[in-house]
C-alpha positions as CSV (number, residue, x, y, z in Angstrom):
1,A,12.8,-0.1,-32.5
2,R,13.0,-2.4,-29.6
3,I,15.7,-2.3,-26.9
4,P,17.7,-5.6,-26.8
5,E,16.9,-7.7,-23.7
6,A,20.3,-7.5,-22.1
7,R,20.4,-3.7,-22.6
8,R,16.9,-3.4,-21.1
9,R,17.9,-5.4,-18.0
10,A,21.1,-3.3,-17.6
11,L,19.0,-0.1,-17.7
12,H,16.7,-1.4,-15.0
13,V,19.6,-2.2,-12.8
14,R,21.1,1.2,-13.4
15,V,17.8,2.9,-12.4
16,L,17.7,0.6,-9.3
17,R,21.2,1.8,-8.3
18,A,20.2,5.4,-8.8
19,L,17.1,4.9,-6.6
20,E,19.2,3.3,-3.9
21,A,21.8,6.1,-4.1
22,T,19.0,8.6,-3.2
23,G,18.7,7.0,0.2
24,L,14.9,7.5,0.1
25,T,12.8,4.9,1.8
26,D,9.3,6.2,1.1
27,D,6.8,3.7,-0.4
28,D,7.0,5.0,-4.0
29,T,10.8,4.6,-4.0
30,V,10.5,1.1,-2.5
31,Y,7.9,0.1,-5.2
32,A,10.0,1.5,-8.0
33,S,13.1,-0.3,-6.7
34,A,11.2,-3.6,-6.5
35,H,10.0,-3.1,-10.1
36,H,13.4,-2.3,-11.5
37,A,15.1,-5.1,-9.5
38,W,12.5,-7.6,-11.0
39,H,12.9,-6.4,-14.6
40,G,16.7,-6.1,-14.2
41,R,16.9,-9.6,-12.7
42,D,18.9,-8.2,-9.8
43,L,19.7,-10.6,-6.9
44,R,17.9,-8.3,-4.5
45,A,14.6,-8.6,-6.4
46,R,13.1,-11.1,-4.0
47,H,13.7,-9.1,-0.9
48,L,12.7,-5.8,-2.5
49,N,9.5,-7.3,-3.8
50,A,8.6,-8.9,-0.5
51,D,9.2,-5.6,1.3
52,A,7.2,-3.6,-1.4
53,A,4.3,-6.2,-1.1
54,A,4.1,-5.8,2.7
55,R,4.1,-2.0,2.3
56,A,1.4,-2.1,-0.3
57,Q,-0.7,-4.5,1.8
58,A,-0.5,-2.2,4.7
59,R,-1.9,0.6,2.5
60,Y,-4.6,-1.7,1.1
61,S,-3.1,-1.4,-2.4
62,T,-4.1,-4.9,-3.1
63,D,-3.2,-5.1,-6.8
64,L,0.3,-3.9,-6.2
65,A,0.7,-6.2,-3.2
66,M,-0.4,-9.2,-5.2
67,V,2.0,-8.5,-8.0
68,C,4.9,-8.0,-5.6
69,Y,4.1,-11.1,-3.6
70,E,3.9,-13.2,-6.7
71,R,7.3,-11.9,-7.9
72,A,8.8,-12.7,-4.5
73,I,7.3,-16.2,-4.6
74,A,8.6,-16.8,-8.1
75,L,12.1,-16.0,-6.8
76,T,11.9,-18.1,-3.7
77,D,13.3,-21.6,-3.5
78,E,10.5,-23.3,-1.5
79,A,12.6,-26.4,-0.8
80,A,15.4,-24.3,0.7
81,E,13.3,-21.7,2.5
82,P,9.9,-23.3,3.3
83,A,9.0,-20.9,6.2
84,F,9.7,-17.8,4.1
85,A,7.8,-19.2,1.1
86,M,4.9,-20.2,3.4
87,T,4.7,-16.6,4.8
88,L,4.7,-15.2,1.2
89,H,1.9,-17.5,0.1
90,E,-0.2,-16.8,3.2
91,R,0.2,-13.0,2.8
92,L,-0.7,-13.3,-0.9
93,A,-3.8,-15.2,0.0
94,D,-4.8,-12.6,2.6
95,V,-4.5,-9.9,0.0
96,A,-6.3,-11.9,-2.6
97,F,-9.1,-12.5,-0.1
98,L,-9.4,-8.8,0.6
99,S,-9.8,-8.1,-3.1
100,A,-12.5,-10.8,-3.5
101,S,-10.2,-13.0,-5.5
102,Y,-11.4,-16.0,-3.6
103,S,-10.0,-18.8,-5.8
104,R,-6.6,-17.1,-5.8
105,A,-6.8,-16.8,-2.0
106,L,-7.7,-20.5,-1.6
107,T,-4.8,-21.5,-3.8
108,G,-2.5,-19.3,-1.7
109,Y,-3.7,-20.8,1.6
110,E,-3.4,-24.3,0.2
111,Q,0.2,-23.6,-0.8
112,A,1.0,-22.1,2.6
113,L,-0.6,-25.1,4.3
114,R,1.4,-27.5,2.1
115,L,4.6,-25.8,3.1
116,G,3.6,-25.6,6.7
117,R,3.2,-29.3,6.7
118,G,6.7,-29.7,5.4
119,D,5.8,-30.7,1.8
120,T,8.5,-28.9,-0.1
121,G,8.8,-31.2,-3.1
122,R,11.9,-32.8,-1.8
123,P,11.8,-36.6,-1.1
124,R,11.4,-37.3,2.6
125,P,13.6,-39.8,4.5
126,P,11.9,-43.1,5.2
127,H,9.9,-43.3,8.4
128,T,11.7,-45.3,11.1
129,G,8.7,-45.9,13.3
130,K,10.5,-44.4,16.3
131,C,8.7,-41.1,16.5
132,R,7.8,-40.4,20.1
133,S,5.9,-37.2,19.3
134,L,3.0,-39.2,18.0
135,I,2.5,-40.9,21.3
136,P,0.1,-39.1,23.7
137,Y,1.9,-37.4,26.6
138,R,0.3,-39.4,29.3
139,S,1.2,-42.7,27.7
140,R,4.9,-41.7,27.6
141,R,4.9,-41.2,31.4
142,E,3.1,-44.4,32.2
């Protein structure tokens, strides 16, 4: 027999709360918390998965790091938080490169570059032609 979806999510959240109540901050507890937050669709899932990914990356646990970064990316609104999303994409790309997943790394770096350039998918305001930053510094003083 299969556990109904709503019940399954509730059980994941319950385990997440129990893990948090222990006060433990070791890597395994952080990974488990990220897992249960993701499957329980808890609001903290993005933060917990980003933290778990960084810890896994530091330990060269590339498979776990990639899964956690992908989860954090999936829960991030790139238009609202482009800098955070850019960092996640770049870190995912770094981990993918280390694990010889070169096409995955290239995709991650391209996404980070896109966000770094300000392309978040939102329409940009029309250009007014009055952008002084495009004028070389010496010309502005002359």
